[in-house]
Residue, then its C-alpha position, 0 to 999 in steps of 0.5 A: x089896485x088898477x092902472x090909472x084911467x086915461x081913456x076918453x070915455x063919454x062926451x068931450x066936456x071942452x066942447x060942452x054938454x047941454x044943461x039938460x043932459x045933467x039933471x039935478x042930482x046926477x053924475x056924468x063922466x066925460x073927458x078933457x083931452x086924455x083926462x077923465x072928468x066927473x061932473x056932478x050937479x047939485x041945484x045950480x052948483x056943478x062940480x068937476x073933479x077927476x073921475x077916479x079915486x086916488x086910492x085904487x082908482x075906483x069909479x067915482x061915478x058909481x059912488x055916493x054924493x053926500x053934501x059937498x063930498x063924494x065917496x068911492x064905492x070900492x073902499x069908502x074914501x071921501x073927497x071934498x067936491x069943492x077942493x078935491x081934498x082927500x077927507x078920509x082914508x084910505x085915500x090920501x092924495x087929492x082929486x084934481x078939480x076943474x073949472x066949469x062955465x055955463x053959457x047958452x044952456x050948455x056946460x063947459x069944462x074950461x081947464x084944470x084948477x090950480x090946486x088949493x092948499x087944504x083947509x087947516x085949523x090954526x092951533x093955539x100957541x100953547x097947544x102946539x107941540x114941538x116934538x111928536x114921536x110916532x111908535x109904529x110904521x103901519x096904517x095908523x102911524x103913516x096916516x098920522x104923520x101924513x096928516x100932521x104935515x098936511x095940517x102944516x105942522x112945523x115941528x119935529x116928527x119921528x116915526x119909529x118902526x121895527x120893520x125894515x120896510x117903509x110903510x106899505x099898503x098891507x091889504x095888498x100883501x094878501x091880495x093883488x101883490x101876493x097873487x102876482x097881479x100887482x108889481x111891488x112898486x104898488x106896495x109902498x104907501x109912499x116912495x122913500x123920498x116922501x119922508x125926507x121931503x116932508x121932514x118925517x124922520x122915519x127910523x126903520x129897524x128901530x125898536x122902542x123898548x120902554x116909554x117913560x110918561x114922566x120924563x116924556x121919553x121913548x127908550x130905544x133898544x141899545x139905550x138911546x132915547x127920544x124926547x116927545x111932547x106928544x106921543x102916538x102909540x100905533x104898534x098894531x097887532x102881531x100874528x099869533x104864531x104856531x106852537x106845534x112841533x115843526x112850526x119853526x121850519x123854513x117853509x112855515x110862514x105867517x103874513x104881516x109884513x112885506x118881508x113875510x110876503x116876499x118869503x111866501x112868494x119866493x117859495x111859491x115859485x117852486x112849491x106846488x102844495x100849500x096848507x093854509x091854517x085858519x079860515x080868517x080873512x087873511x087865510x082865505x085871501x092867501x088861499x085865493x091868491x095862491x090858487x091864482x098862482x096855480x098851487x094846490x090849496x087846502x085850508x084847515x080851521x077849527x070852526x064849522x064854516x069859514x067866517x061864520x062868526x063875522x059874516x054869519x052862516x049864509x055868507x060863510x056858506x057862500x064863501x066856502x062854496x066860492x073857494x071850493x069852486x076855485x079848487x080849494x079843499x077845506x078841512x073844517x072842525x080840525x086843527x094841525x097837531x104837527x108839521x113833519x117835513x112836507x106833511x101837516x098832521x091834523x088832530x083828526x089823523x089826516x095827513x096833508x102834503x105841504x111844500x108851503x104852510x101859511x098860518x093865519x090863526x089870528x093876531x094879538x094887539x101889541x100892548x106891551x109898551x103901554x102896559x110897561x108905561x102904566x097905561x090903562x089896558x083892557x083887551x087893548x089900550x084904552x082911549x077916550x073919544x079923542x084917542x087919548x090914553x090914560x097918560x097925558x100927551x100919549x095917544x093910541x090908534x089902530x089895532x091896539x086902541x079900544x075906544x068908546x064907539x058912539x054908534x053902538x055905545x060900547x067900547x070896541x077894538x077893530x083890527x081893520x086897515x081903514x079904521x087904523x088909518x082914520x084913527x091915525x088922522x084923528x089922533x094927528x088932529x088931536x095931538x095938535x089940540x083940535x079936539x076932534x072926536x073919533x066917530x068914523x063908522x068902521x069899514x073893511x073890504x075883503x077880496x076873494x077871486x073876482x068877488x069883493x065883500x064890503x062891510x060897514x059897521x061893527x057887529x060882534x053879536x047879533x040876533x038877526x040877519x036880514x038878506x036882500x038880494x041873492x048871495x049866490x048870485x053875488x048881488x046882496x046886502x046883509x043887515x046885522x041887527x041886535x034888538x032891532x038896531x042895525x049894527x053892520x051891513x055886508x054887501x056884494x055888488x051893492x056899493x051904493x047901499x053900503x055907502x048909504x048905510x055908512x052915511x045913515x050911521x054917521x047921521x045917527x051918531x051926529x044926532x045924539 
């Protein structure tokens, strides 16, 4: 995340620019007073919107215009150029739109337009639920509640979260916030006042222990219950905890919640040596964040190379070399066998000093509520294209949901933040009876020091990886294919290519 841009880059758009300075299909950043404004031309139409994404302030001039939308190059948020509305997570706040006039062969931006209400679809009276309950306070749960109110749903929304903190921007917990580059007030997805203002009954520290699909009630720890007309299960995933001797010591942590991150940061103030168990995305982002705090970092993992099973051998080698260049020491094809005080014993017989241990050895979907309720569970909660479970009135979204992916034709479950948010948005529409299929292309990003990797699509198995550009030169695009069909793409410094592939995948799905 970066501070909001307020400088005066580019021409003064109030004074105007020549029409010839904005050729058809082009983009240009100028300013109106202190505000940076992006101009885009599509034939006779000229759009003017805020120049930076409302998610992490990504530069939209470097993004992709597709139809009447613009997509952020950093994290693939999508905005309506006509209204500024944030159409897709991870952005939720709209862009400001500006009025444009053409006179005497020049283009003038004449002022900010009054924000229009987002377009909503009126549900039928019989489809309108009176009470919606969301179980989970993470990405999917928040996105669903936000979208319900944005759709002007007037009924009751109760969000149950067993966390003590309001919904947070979890990717920041292993990236900028953990590294000390972002203050804590950047972490909440919304301030506490947002929920009361929007009449979202957010109940923190509240555990749902059972769902009764017949009486349509959620049973709470302690014996209370909450009735629902529609229910969204968005319980997410939980870290796999170490079971080795010494794993219960106070300097041994996992990272999932804000409380977890705070505890790691507190110990990092005095700790000098950290051992990260696991070379997952979370594990390696933690390694990078703690290296930026000046700690000695060693990574232990059972595989031959970090992230090879997800990114392939070429990118895996690059990521390892990048971390090693920044001082991380790897112990691959090894695992921890015990933690004895400030020492981690490895199966190989090595002993690593550790004032702090962070385990990133994987997560598992929290499906117990679904299982007890008799819902169909298959390595996740099984849902249809509308994210409906096997029980009427119950939907599932996020890390727990296994859905029929229209692009691959397979049932998949994806543990990525943006996917969870977009599923929450789709589930919200469908709880209002709008029959919207979930057809978003999966996307995630991972940050390692000054290198951001964008990944679009989903490839659990592939038989060929093609590499364009130079991975070591940090300018590349990798295509993951099976039987000649493109499944996914990973890129560094090829944001437009990544976005273009996303759009092509969407169009392929729509054409089927």
